[in-house]
N, C-alpha and C positions, 0 to 999 in steps of 0.2 A: 435479285434475279434468281430464278430456279436453276437447279443443276440435276440432270438425270444421267442415267447410265445405260449404254448400249450393251446388250448381253452377248457373251461369246457363244459361238455355235458349235464348238468342238464336240460336246456331249449333251444332247437334249435332256438327258436324265438329271444333269446338274442344275438345270435352270430353275427347278423348284427351290433348291437351296439358295441360289442367288436371289430369287424373288423374295423369299421369306426373310433373309437377312436385310435386304434393302427396305422391306416394308416397315421394319422397326427403326430404321435409320433416317437420315436427313434428306435423302435424295427424293426428287419429285416424280420421276418417270422412269419406266423401264422400256427400252426400245429393242426391236428385233428386226433384222434385215430380211430381205426376200430374194430368193432365186428359185427357179424351177429346176434347171439342170445343174445341180450343185448339192453338196453334202451338208445341207442346212435343214433344220426343222421347218415345217410349214408354219408360217408365223401366226395365222389366225387360230389354228388348232393349239399351238404352243401358248399363245397369250390367253386363250380360254382356260387352259389348265392353270396358268399363273394367276388368273383372276380369282379362281377358287381357292388359291393358296395364300392370297393377300386380302387386305381390307382397306388400305389407304392409298397406296401408290398407283399412279396412272400407268396405262399400258399403251404402247405406241408401235405401229409399224413404221419402219424408216429405211426405205420406203417400200410399200407393197407395189408390185408391178401389175397394175390393174388390167392392162390390155390382154394378159395371158389368162385372165379369169373370165368365166361366164358371168355376165352382168347380173342376171336375176339371182343366181346363187350367191354372188358377192354381196348384193344388197341384203339378202337374208342372213348371211353369215355375220356381216358387220353389225346389223341391227341386233342380232342375237348376242354378240359379244358385248355390245354397249349395254344391252338390257341386263345381262347376267353379271356384269361388272359394276352395276349401279351407276352407269354413266362415266366410268373411268377410262374409256377407250378413246384414243386419238388416232385417226386414220391418216397416217402419212402415206402419200400416194405418188406414183410417177410412172414413166413409160418404159424404163429400163433401156438397155442398149446391147444385150447379148443376143446374137442371132440364134444360138441353140435354144434359148428359152422360147423364142417365137416359133421355131420349127417344131419343138415338142408340143406346143399348145395349138399348132395348126393355124397360126395367124401370120400375116404378111408384116415383116419388120418395118417396111416402108409406110405402113398405115397405122402404126401403133399410136401415134399422136392423135390422128383423127378418130381412132377407135376410143381413146380416152375421152375426147370431147363429146363423143356420142354416149358414152357410159354415164357421164356425170349427171345430166338431166334425169336419166332413168333412176340412178341411185337416189337423188334428191326427192324425186316423185315417190319412190317406194318408201323412203324413210318418213315422208309426210303422211303415209297411209292412203295415198291415192292409187287408183288402178294402174297396174304396170304398163298396160298398152291396150290397143284395140282387141277386144275379146278376152282380155286377161284382167282378172280382178286384183285387189291389193295383195301384197306379199308381206306377211307378218313374220315375226312379232314386231310391235312398235318398239323403237329404241327408247332407252331411258332418257336420252338427251332430246328435247324437242327439236324436230327437224332433222335429226340424225347426228351421228358423232362429229366431233370437230375434225375438219379436213385440212391437212397441211400438204401443200404441193412441194415436191422436191425437184431439182433440176437446175440447169444453167442457161438453157436456151430462152430466147424471148417468149416463145410459146408457153413455157412453164411459168414464167412470171405473169403472163397474161391470164393464165388459168386461175391464179390466186384471186385476181380481180373479178373474174367471171363466176367462179364456182366455189372458191375456198374460204377458209377462215384464217389462213396464214401460210407461211413459207418455212420450209426446212432446208437450210443451206449446209452443204457438207464439203469437207476436204479443201476448204480455203481458209487462210488466216484472216484475222479481222481487217487488215488493210485492203484486202481484195473483196472480202464479203460485204463491206459497207456499200459498194456500188450496187450489188444485187438487192440489198435491203432497201436502198433508196428507190430502185426501179420497182420493187414490189409496192412500196407506198404510192408511187406514181400510178401504177395500174389500179390500185385500190380507189384512188381518187377519180380516175378515168371512168370507172363504173359507178361512181357516186355511192359507194358503200358507206354505211354508217360506222362510226368508231374508227378503229385502226386494225390492221392485220397483225396477227401474232407472229413474231419473228424468232425462229429457233435456229441455232447453229449446232453443227455436229463436228467434233474433232476426235481423232484417234489418240488413245492414251494407253499406256501400260506403266504401272508403278509397282516395283518390286525387285527381286533378285534378277540377275542377268538371264537366267533361263526363262523367266517369265517374259522379259523383253524380247528375247530371241524367238520365242514361240509366237508372240504377237506379230512380229515382223514376218515370220513364215506364213502365218495365216493371212495376213494382208496381201502378201505376194500371191498366194494361191487364189484369193478372191478376185484380185485385179489382174490376173495373168492375161486375160483376154484383151486388155486395154492397151498394152504396150507401155503403161505407166506404173507397173507394179513396184519397181524399185523406188520411183519417186514417191509413191504413196507410203511405202514402208519407211523411207527416210524421213517422212514428215511426222512419224509417230512421236508423241510427247512422252518423255520418260523420266522427268524429274519434277519434284514439287514446284520448283521455280518456273519452269516452262509452262506447266499446267496452270498455275496461278496467273501468270502473265497473259496466257490466252483467255482465261476467264475474264480478267480485267479488260482486255482488249475488246471482247465481244460485248461486255457491259457498256463500254464506251461508245459503241456504234448502235446501241439501242436494242440488243437482243433481250428477249423476255426469258429465254431459257437456253442453256447450253447442255448438249448431250455429249458425254464422254464415252466414246465407244471403246469397250474393253475387248480386245481381240484374243486375249489369253484366258484360259479357264481357271487360273489361280484366284480362288474366291476371296482370299485375304486382301485382294486389291480393293474390295469394298471399304474395308476399314482404313486402309492406307489413304485412299482418296478422301474419305470422310475426315480423317485427321488433318489432311493437307488443306481442306477447303472450308471446314466449318469450325 
């Protein structure tokens, strides 16, 4: 099973150093979260910079809030990133849940799911090199990955699971331990079969982790609380942070046991030495 790292968002200038150190190590993927009304780097721009600073590791949004983006521009940006990274881009995608993001983007939060359902056929059509729509020709460049970058849907609602079967290549499940994630994974497999998709969906789990001295752990918990402050579950999310080699290894083993293809360890603190600590713990 592959293991990737989610990048901290405290200081965008540090991300190049994180990416370069990870690129020479054992980790499979670098992930970057998305928000509009928040102090985080824009993920597609940031991952494009990291693509130029790396040669091996995959680059992933987890997850990009697609409804707040212009669809034609999003198709062009993601194809460009996939092309320039040599096909190393995974497009983790979802609808988000923050009203301020939708207000800033000028969209109705109540329609964000329907908007994503409208966006996906247009993205797929564009990546295939077909005309974008009536009176509009193809939008290039062509992605390096035939048919477009790998698409993973994130979320918990039945509609998110259904999108994997309809449009996706797999599922990215976050913030649940293995004993609860297994139900979502099985639902994804059922949706995959419902739409008669060949092969099997890729199943990816994300868990929050911080490994190091107490100030690293405390900073990670502060950052988690800040990110989830809108939800009313900030303390719950911070309390779920994995902070010891034993709990991290147990989670990895648990996700492997329910069929995960990859686990993303999201690092909420900027302490770059976490890369080596986690590598020493897991490899």
